[in-house]
C-alpha positions as semicolon CSV with decimal commas, in nm:
position;residue;x (nm);y (nm);z (nm)
1;M;12,098;7,612;9,371
2;A;12,277;7,943;9,427
3;A;12,066;8,256;9,436
4;E;12,061;8,448;9,110
5;T;12,308;8,736;9,110
6;R;12,162;9,059;8,978
7;S;12,375;9,322;8,815
8;P;12,407;9,669;8,974
9;R;12,200;9,806;8,688
10;A;11,921;9,555;8,754
11;R;11,925;9,637;9,127
12;Y;11,912;10,009;9,055
13;R;11,620;9,959;8,818
14;E;11,431;9,756;9,078
15;Q;11,497;10,015;9,349
16;T;11,386;10,300;9,123
17;R;11,066;10,120;9,027
18;A;10,994;10,058;9,396
19;E;11,052;10,427;9,475
20;I;10,821;10,533;9,193
21;K;10,546;10,304;9,321
22;E;10,592;10,428;9,678
23;I;10,550;10,789;9,566
24;A;10,249;10,696;9,351
25;L;10,081;10,529;9,649
26;R;10,137;10,840;9,859
27;H;9,984;11,058;9,589
28;M;9,694;10,815;9,564
29;A;9,634;10,829;9,939
30;E;9,629;11,209;9,917
31;G;9,415;11,254;9,608
32;G;9,294;10,923;9,470
33;A;9,418;10,739;9,164
34;Q;9,343;11,037;8,943
35;G;9,613;11,226;9,132
36;V;9,883;10,992;9,004
37;A;10,079;11,184;8,739
38;L;10,406;11,058;8,597
39;T;10,550;11,405;8,547
40;R;10,493;11,494;8,911
41;I;10,643;11,163;9,025
42;A;10,945;11,212;8,798
43;K;11,029;11,540;8,972
44;E;11,024;11,374;9,314
45;V;11,241;11,085;9,199
46;G;11,483;11,323;9,030
47;L;11,424;11,197;8,677
48;S;11,320;11,374;8,362
49;G;10,979;11,287;8,220
50;P;11,123;11,084;7,932
51;A;11,361;10,901;8,169
52;L;11,075;10,786;8,390
53;Y;10,913;10,617;8,092
54;R;11,201;10,373;8,091
55;Y;11,056;10,233;8,415
56;F;10,685;10,258;8,340
57;S;10,561;10,311;7,988
58;S;10,245;10,496;8,094
59;R;10,031;10,584;8,393
60;D;9,822;10,276;8,326
61;D;10,135;10,062;8,328
62;L;10,216;10,200;8,673
63;L;9,858;10,147;8,793
64;N;9,876;9,788;8,668
65;D;10,173;9,721;8,894
66;L;10,001;9,887;9,190
67;V;9,689;9,676;9,133
68;R;9,894;9,356;9,119
69;D;10,081;9,450;9,436
70;A;9,757;9,528;9,619
71;Y;9,599;9,195;9,530
72;D;9,915;9,009;9,631
73;D;9,927;9,198;9,960
74;V;9,568;9,129;10,059
75;A;9,600;8,767;9,944
76;A;9,894;8,730;10,181
77;A;9,696;8,886;10,468
78;V;9,399;8,656;10,413
79;G;9,625;8,358;10,347
80;R;9,799;8,399;10,681
81;V;9,464;8,369;10,857
82;G;9,371;8,067;10,649
83;A;9,700;7,896;10,727
84;D;9,678;7,964;11,100
85;A;9,307;7,891;11,152
86;Q;9,263;7,610;11,403
87;A;8,899;7,677;11,487
88;G;8,598;7,536;11,306
89;P;8,483;7,670;10,969
90;R;8,235;7,917;11,120
91;L;8,498;8,101;11,320
92;A;8,746;8,067;11,035
93;L;8,503;8,244;10,800
94;C;8,473;8,542;11,033
95;A;8,851;8,553;11,077
96;L;8,904;8,558;10,700
97;G;8,645;8,830;10,651
98;G;8,798;9,031;10,934
99;A;9,145;9,006;10,783
100;Y;9,021;9,145;10,453
101;L;8,823;9,422;10,621
102;D;9,120;9,520;10,838
103;W;9,339;9,544;10,527
104;A;9,084;9,759;10,344
105;V;9,036;9,997;10,638
106;A;9,410;10,030;10,694
107;Q;9,475;10,104;10,325
108;P;9,157;10,251;10,178
109;H;9,333;10,397;9,873
110;R;9,459;10,051;9,776
111;Y;9,119;9,894;9,841
112;L;8,950;10,150;9,616
113;L;9,217;10,092;9,352
114;I;9,126;9,724;9,316
115;Q;8,755;9,738;9,394
116;G;8,646;10,075;9,265
117;S;8,691;10,265;8,937
118;P;9,030;10,432;8,987
119;V;9,029;10,648;8,672
120;P;8,794;10,679;8,374
121;G;8,888;10,443;8,095
122;Y;9,131;10,237;8,299
123;A;9,097;9,858;8,286
124;A;9,296;9,627;8,512
125;P;9,519;9,370;8,336
126;P;9,372;9,023;8,279
127;D;9,619;8,856;8,515
128;T;9,453;9,024;8,812
129;V;9,172;8,767;8,784
130;Q;9,408;8,500;8,915
131;R;9,527;8,731;9,189
132;A;9,168;8,800;9,298
133;R;9,102;8,427;9,308
134;A;9,403;8,385;9,535
135;V;9,231;8,619;9,781
136;M;8,910;8,418;9,759
137;G;9,077;8,077;9,778
138;P;9,070;8,042;10,159
139;F;8,698;8,125;10,157
140;V;8,632;7,847;9,905
141;K;8,816;7,606;10,131
142;V;8,592;7,697;10,425
143;F;8,264;7,667;10,235
144;A;8,369;7,332;10,088
145;Q;8,301;7,197;10,438
146;G;7,940;7,314;10,433
147;E;7,601;7,170;10,345
148;A;7,367;7,413;10,171
149;T;7,025;7,471;10,323
150;E;6,714;7,519;10,114
151;A;6,746;7,898;10,135
152;V;7,065;7,904;9,927
153;R;7,000;7,607;9,698
154;P;6,912;7,829;9,396
155;V;7,252;7,999;9,421
156;V;7,426;7,664;9,460
157;A;7,253;7,538;9,145
158;E;7,378;7,841;8,950
159;M;7,732;7,787;9,075
160;E;7,720;7,417;8,988
161;G;7,652;7,513;8,628
162;W;7,928;7,773;8,630
163;V;8,202;7,544;8,763
164;R;8,113;7,271;8,512
165;K;8,127;7,511;8,217
166;D;8,438;7,709;8,310
167;P;8,762;7,506;8,324
168;A;8,955;7,794;8,482
169;V;8,709;7,815;8,771
170;A;8,713;7,436;8,807
171;D;9,094;7,436;8,824
172;W;9,095;7,715;9,083
173;L;8,836;7,536;9,295
174;H;9,030;7,211;9,276
175;A;9,355;7,381;9,374
176;Y;9,209;7,503;9,703
177;T;8,966;7,224;9,790
178;G;9,060;6,916;9,591
179;L;8,702;6,901;9,463
180;A;8,624;6,795;9,108
181;A;8,385;7,007;8,903
182;D;8,110;6,746;8,933
183;D;8,151;6,696;9,308
184;A;7,835;6,771;9,503
185;H;8,022;7,019;9,722
186;A;8,176;7,218;9,437
187;G;7,869;7,436;9,385
188;T;7,828;7,478;9,759
189;A;8,187;7,596;9,800
190;L;8,155;7,844;9,515
191;A;7,812;7,972;9,615
192;G;7,918;8,039;9,973
193;T;8,228;8,224;9,856
194;V;8,039;8,444;9,609
195;L;7,778;8,537;9,871
196;A;8,045;8,602;10,135
197;W;8,234;8,817;9,885
198;S;7,923;9,029;9,831
199;Q;7,874;9,075;10,204
200;L;8,239;9,156;10,256
201;H;8,254;9,423;9,988
202;G;7,927;9,577;10,093
203;T;8,066;9,629;10,441
204;A;8,420;9,723;10,338
205;G;8,303;9,964;10,069
206;L;8,066;10,147;10,302
207;E;8,326;10,164;10,578
208;V;8,606;10,289;10,353
209;S;8,382;10,553;10,196
210;G;8,274;10,680;10,539
211;Q;7,911;10,579;10,504
212;Y;7,907;10,416;10,848
213;S;8,030;10,727;11,025
214;G;7,809;10,815;11,322
215;M;7,593;10,504;11,295
216;G;7,702;10,377;11,636
217;H;7,852;10,040;11,543
218;Q;8,174;9,902;11,413
219;A;8,203;9,754;11,065
220;R;8,374;9,444;11,204
221;T;8,076;9,369;11,431
222;L;7,833;9,410;11,143
223;L;8,042;9,193;10,912
224;N;8,069;8,917;11,172
225;A;7,691;8,913;11,207
226;Q;7,645;8,891;10,830
227;L;7,898;8,612;10,793
228;D;7,752;8,425;11,089
229;M;7,411;8,422;10,920
230;L;7,573;8,303;10,600
231;A;7,751;8,027;10,790
232;E;7,415;7,915;10,923
233;A;7,276;7,901;10,568
234;F;7,563;7,673;10,466
235;G;7,562;7,454;10,776
236;L;7,905;7,564;10,896
237;R;7,981;7,493;11,260
């Protein structure tokens, strides 16, 4: 099938939207999400204030696009590791966690946009839930290979109940692992992912906010140690 031909107007609109987002990201890197102001961006793009609203209806509309882009970007970074991983699940887990941490450290303003509270009163659009699950999908696939030890059985039991009650979670889990909601490994896969996610964001959040400065170790080393202990708890080799 031939590629869809876009009109010059459609191409111009797409280019202008991309330029607006690029400027917004620069402002965000300089002053946080609260520094994103449409009137200021309009001046840099060479548009009037009202004209810019033809591309984004509000600041929140612009932030929504930036949030979606950030999730898609980190999902691609993590997905590349998941696709290329040839080692066992234990090493794969550390590689996935490292890919996410590297992305967060390289782009702290985008990490804080999707994991922090960018501006008072702002709420991310509902479709970002699916994008977040795309980031977590490779982790689920790794933990599906595990066997929970007694130490994490209470968490597994909670996750077993969750996946059986929530069709959306069950569908997501099945898409990445092929497991049915009532499979014995479904709760294990979900529990490991949730615990890994907590470890990952604890480390990434502290690193991005500068809390590890001067402590004499690298965040990557600390994260690897945390994930290695988690792998042990889930019998990953």
